[in-house]
Each structure stands twice: as C-alpha cells, then as structure tokens.
C-alpha positions, -999 to +999 in steps of 0.1 A: +259-143+136+239-116+154+201-117+154+177-086+152+140-082+145+145-059+115+167-034+096+156-004+118+167-022+150+201-030+134+206+007+125+196+019+160+219-005+177+250-004+154+249+028+133+272+009+109+298+025+086+299-006+063+270-022+044+252-049+063+236-079+046+204-090+063+196-127+059+161-142+064+164-179+068+126-183+073+120-167+039+143-192+021+128-221+040+093-210+030+103-208-007+119-242-006+088-258+009+066-241-017+086-257-046+088-290-028+051-291-022+037-275-053+060-280-083+048-313-100+083-328-101+118-324-088+133-290-079+170-284-082+185-253-066+207-233-091+236-227-068+251-199-089+222-176-077+236-176-042+264-201-032+261-194+005+267-226+025+242-214+051+216-210+024+223-244+008+219-260+042+185-242+048+172-254+014+183-290+022+166-288+056+134-278+039+133-305+012+156-295-017+177-326-023+190-318-058+215-290-067+224-275-101+261-269-099+279-250-127+316-254-118+339-278-099+341-252-071+304-254-067+305-292-068+331-292-040+313-267-018+279-283-020+293-318-015+313-306+016+281-291+031+256-318+020+272-352+016+238-368+007+228-343-020+223-352-056+246-329-077+239-322-113+266-306-134+244-285-157+270-262-173+271-273-210+308-265-214+332-281-188+369-288-185+377-325-187+394-323-153+362-309-138+341-337-153+366-363-141+368-350-105+330-345-103+323-381-115+351-400-098+355-381-065+321-365-058+296-390-072+282-367-099+263-387-126+241-361-142+258-338-168+244-314-194+257-309-229+248-291-261+273-305-287+289-337-298+323-324-286+310-320-251+294-355-253+328-370-263+345-351-235+321-365-209+324-400-222+362-399-221+365-382-187+342-406-169+360-438-181+371-462-155+407-472-148+403-501-171+393-478-199+357-490-199+330-464-206+308-454-177+275-472-177+256-449-153+257-416-170+226-394-168+229-370-197+208-339-205+209-323-240+203-286-237+181-271-263+182-234-272+148-217-267+135-181-268+140-156-240+115-131-254+092-134-223+120-129-198+137-098-184+172-112-189+180-133-220+199-166-218+192-176-254+226-168-271+253-186-251+242-222-246+219-247-262+218-266-295+195-254-323+164-273-331+179-285-363+208-301-344+189-315-315+175-347-330+209-361-341+225-350-308+198-368-289+203-399-309+241-399-303+237-391-266+212-419-261+239-444-271+260-433-241+233-425-216+218-448-190+192-420-186+185-393-211+170-359-205+162-327-224+168-293-207+165-256-216+164-222-200+138-196-209+159-167-194+159-150-160+127-135-145+101-150-170+070-128-167+045-152-182+040-190-181+037-189-219+075-188-220+075-225-210+048-234-234+068-221-263+100-239-251+082-272-245+068-271-281+104-270-293+112-299-270+083-318-285+095-312-321+131-323-312+119-356-295+095-365-322+122-362-349+148-380-328+125-409-320+144-418-288+133-426-253+134-396-231+136-402-193+135-366-180+124-331-190+141-302-172+124-268-177+153-250-161+150-218-142+134-184-150+108-185-123+102-149-113+103-130-080+086-097-072+104-064-079+092-028-086+075-028-120+077-066-122+046-082-108+045-118-121+015-141-121+014-166-092+039-194-095+011-219-094+001-207-128+035-215-141+034-250-125-001-258-139+009-249-175+043-267-173+027-299-160+000-298-187+025-295-215+048-321-199+020-346-198+014-343-235+050-349-246+061-381-264+083-394-235+087-425-214+056-433-192+077-429-161+097-398-172+106-372-146+099-335-146+126-312-132+131-275-127+161-254-116+149-224-096+176-200-085+162-165-081+128-179-070+144-198-040+168-171-028+157-136-038+137-131-006+166-144+016+187-112+017+185-074+018+211-048+023+215-018+047+234+010+031+245+044+044+243+077+025+278+093+025+269+123+004+239+139-014+242+159-046+208+169-058+190+138-068+221+116-065+230+097-034+266+085-028+262+052-008+286+026+006+278-003-017+274-004-055+281-018-089+311-038-076+292-050-046+258-064-040+242-039-065+258-053-096+224-059-113+212-024-104+241-009-123+248-033-151+213-045-161+193-016-147+175-038-122+150-020-100+152-031-064+128-020-037+141+005-012+129+020+021+143+046+045+152+035+080+153+069+098+123+078+119+127+115+112+124+113+074+089+124+069+087+143+036+072+128+004+093+105-018+113+116-048+133+095-073+171+092-067+200+076-085+230+061-066+268+063-069+287+035-052+318+039-031+345+031-056+364+057-077+349+043-109+323+064-128+307+031-138+298+026-102+264+041-109+228+030-105+203+052-123+172+038-107+149+055-101+148+046-065+121+064-045+131+077-010+120+106+012+131+139-004+148+150+028+172+121+030+208+133+037+243+121+044+244+100+075+210+084+069+204+048+062+181+029+040+174-008+031+176-023-004+154-054-007+153-087-027+191-091-030+193-127-021+197-137-058+230-126-073+234-097-049+256-111-022+271-136-047+284-107-069+302-087-043+339-080-049+367-062-030+375-038-059+391-005-047+393-019-011+355-019-006+335-051-001+333-057+036+298-065+048+287-081+080+259-106+078+231-104+103+199-125+107+166-107+109+131-122+115+108-097+097+093-103+063+111-095+031+101-064+012+081-084-013+071-121-013+055-147-035+051-170-006+036-151+023+000-155+012-004-118+004-005-122-034-037-141-043-060-135-073-082-155-096-066-180-120-047-161-147-063-156-181-032-171-197-039-204-179-075-205-188-069-197-225-045-227-229-070-253-217 
C-alpha cells in the first residue's frame, strides 16, 4: 500500500481517474487507545462498521481484545486475523448453522438474543456430540430502548419489550453460565442522556426478574464529529454511564461493556473524488450512493468536504452531488460547501468515511474500484486529537 503525507500530495502525484480511499492507521489507533484507557469497562469493536482486516489488526494492536460480530462471515474473518480475540455474536437473530459453527469451530461463547425462540435455538445448536447442553454459554438478553436522542434509530428491529424482559431473563438464566443485558440507543447519540434513559429500563427489567446479572452492555451509539453534529466529549458519556451502572441491582463483580463502531473507525478513512461534470450547483463525481457515499444519499448524512486544487480561490457555495451510475437515486443533496469556481477535472476530499463508507461500496453498474492509500495527516475532524476541550457538560452536572 502506498504512503503519502495527505490528500493533496496524492492528487499531485497520481491525478487519479478512480476514487481513492485514504486510510489513517494512526487515527484508528488513537481512538482504540482512548476507549481502552477511558471507558470504565470492556470495549468491543462492532465489526459491521468497517470489516477491514487491516483495521481489525490495528485495533487489536492498540488494546481492543473483544469484537462484536454479527454474521458467521464476520466470525470467520476476525478469527482468521486475530486467533486470540474474544468474539461475541451479538446479532439477536441467527441461523442455527451459524451458531453451531461459531460455537464448535471458532470458540464463540457469547451470544445475544431477544426471544425465547432464539434462546432455544442457541441451546440446541451448542449441544455436544453426546447431546448434553453446553455449560459455558454467556448469554445477553437484548432490551429494546428509545433512539430519540440519536441521529439514526435502531429501536424497531431488535430487542424485547420491557414487559417481556423479566420472563426472558429468568428463562435465559437457566441456560447461561453468565448472563448479561444489552441494548442499543441508536447510531450517533448526541447526548449522554440517551444511556441514562436506557439504563433506567434495564434497572426496571432486572428488578422485576430478580436474577443475578453478570454484565451490562450499553451497546454502541457513541458519536463522531460531522458538520452540524457536534457532540459532547466522550468522557461525559463515560461518566454518566459508569454512574448509572454502579447504581444497578447487579452482581458485585458484574462487568460493564460497550460496542463502539463508528467512534472507533469514523476517523480512519476519507475519500478523494474527481468532478466529472458541473451543472450549475450539481457536481457529477466518480463515487456515490452505491459506493462509499451510501449514507450521504440514503440517510442524508452530511460529511465534511474540502477542495484539493491550489487554484480554487473563490468563496464557497453549496453543492449537491450525482454519483457515477446511471441511476437517478445516485444523488446526494448535501449541501456540501466547496469553492464556487470548482469545475470538471478538479478533485476534493470527503472526510469521516471510515464508518460504513468503505464497507458499503458495491460494484453496481461497473463502478466500485478504489485504490487504498495510507496518509499521515490528521482526519478532517477528531474527538481524540485534543482539540475539542470544554468545561464539563451541563447534562453531566445536572445528573449528580
């Protein structure tokens, strides 16, 4: 893989006709160390956010030992790269064959569930050759919680209702050597209060179930920095989560887990794109909705952009983008601010694409090629470079 200092140097040297993904290993390493050192528990990387083997190795090298895998393909990939990693199969609906292979061939012992049917499936798929039930299952009951404080909801697909949770916890306890409760507040939670509300639901479920709980997993949702989305420092999230965790009716030695995906990898990658055509305030570029810009098109995500040509000197104006395919849906409305004199043949960089960007690329319509290059400059925004400091958030103080 080639190395350059930054995006501008890549453009000067290569003048590429295809998009180029820029990876910043130092940024991912720094994010991993931040969670390892500051989160008051165990951090699991949510592999779905970016399943790059290179990234998985970087996170491991910087202290991330546990991985949230959501499919048997992710199980296989992470196990092949990291033989010593702890894999946790946290998708609440799994094929019996996937459970069986994960348990018997890859050493997976931690599984999540949100129904009695899934519990029965796990128990059957993990039986030994003699038909005996597994005695070392670490099972996590997923509770449905609100996503009202997050930019993207994850409240409708998975999780048992609060009314169902006590009985499911009791039934799961009978088969679990180690029992946890997990939830997900949604992607890009913009206030720590999202976790307060969720942990209050957890408290209610545990109190009614009257079972011993060995672990609380607060899931993902930890935010990154994007235009128009300036979250509080992550330390505020950690402080509130730990305070709420300490007050729960759980085992004295219970563990606290989290599953960051976006927060660990958003700063890892950016994208160089070329303008193929300009039509007024619309730019036709060589990546789009079926490539790394899926979120920009389908959930109207605002990514930071910056021009890479030295001769673009006019003030900025707002643009929308069309991607390279023949599909009208290959459209990103933005707005994306770039110099008003940008034209066909110019290049610009789109930042903060390490989470879901590279992972969502397809080859639809014959597009999708993208060389990967390592750069050593800073990402276009960061929660970890020391530049975002401020007094303790009011929402932390008010909850004391």
